[in-house]
C-alpha positions in Angstrom: -25.4 3.1 7.2 -28.5 4.5 9.1 -31.7 3.0 8.3 -35.2 2.9 9.4 -34.7 -1.0 10.3 -31.7 -0.7 12.3 -33.2 -0.3 15.8 -36.5 -2.2 15.4 -37.0 -5.4 16.9 -38.3 -8.3 14.9 -40.8 -10.6 16.7 -41.8 -14.1 15.7 -45.4 -14.4 14.6 -46.0 -18.1 13.9 -48.0 -20.9 15.2 -45.1 -23.3 15.6 -41.9 -24.2 14.3 -39.8 -27.2 14.2 -36.2 -28.1 13.1 -35.6 -30.7 10.5 -31.6 -30.8 9.8 -30.3 -27.7 8.5 -34.0 -26.5 7.7 -36.8 -24.9 9.9 -40.4 -25.7 9.2 -42.7 -22.7 10.4 -46.5 -22.8 10.5 -47.8 -19.1 9.9 -50.9 -17.7 11.7 -52.5 -18.4 8.3 -51.7 -22.1 8.3 -49.1 -21.8 5.4 -46.0 -23.8 6.1 -42.4 -22.6 5.2 -39.2 -24.3 4.9 -36.4 -22.0 5.6 -32.8 -22.6 4.6 -30.1 -22.5 7.2 -29.3 -18.8 7.1 -33.1 -17.7 7.4 -33.2 -20.6 10.2 -30.4 -18.8 12.1 -32.0 -15.4 11.6 -35.5 -16.8 12.7 -34.2 -18.5 15.6 -32.6 -15.2 16.9 -36.1 -13.5 17.2 -37.9 -13.1 20.0 -34.8 -12.2 22.2 -35.4 -8.5 22.3 -32.6 -7.9 19.8 -32.7 -5.3 17.2 -32.1 -6.1 13.6 -28.4 -4.8 13.7 -27.7 -6.9 16.9 -28.8 -10.1 15.1 -26.7 -9.0 11.9 -23.9 -8.7 14.3 -24.4 -12.2 15.4 -24.8 -13.5 12.2 -21.4 -12.0 11.0 -20.0 -14.1 13.9 -21.5 -17.2 12.1 -20.8 -16.4 8.5 -17.8 -14.7 6.8 -19.7 -12.3 4.6 -19.8 -8.6 4.2 -21.6 -6.5 6.7 -23.4 -4.4 4.3 -24.4 -7.5 2.0 -25.6 -9.4 5.0 -27.6 -6.4 6.1 -29.1 -5.8 2.6 -30.0 -9.6 2.7 -31.8 -9.1 6.1 -33.9 -6.4 5.2 -35.2 -8.8 2.3 -35.7 -11.8 4.6 -37.6 -9.3 7.1 -39.7 -7.9 4.2 -40.5 -11.5 3.1 -41.2 -12.8 6.5 -43.5 -9.9 7.2 -45.4 -10.7 3.7 -45.7 -14.3 5.0 -47.0 -13.3 8.3 -43.9 -14.7 10.1 -42.8 -11.5 11.8 -43.7 -8.0 12.9 -41.4 -5.2 13.8 -41.7 -3.3 17.0 -40.1 -0.4 18.6 -37.5 -1.4 21.3 -39.2 -1.1 24.7 
C-alpha cells in the first residue's frame, strides 16, 4: 500500500513531556497538556530519531500483535491528531 505518508519523517514539536506510568504527559507549544495512552506514548517516543512513519510502524508491529494495515491506519489518524494539536510536524527525509 503506497501512501503519501510512507516516507515522511514525523518530528516532535512539544515544550516538554514526562512519563507517568503507562501514560505520557505532553505539553504542546501552545501550552495545552495532553495525556497519551500507551500506544500513542510508544509512537511519540519513537519520534525524533529520523525514522519514517513506516519504520515506526514496523517497530510497533514488533511490540504489538496487530494487523499491519490496521496499525498503519491508526498511525495516520494519530499523526493527523498530533498535527492538529501541534505535537508533531512531518518532514521529507534528509
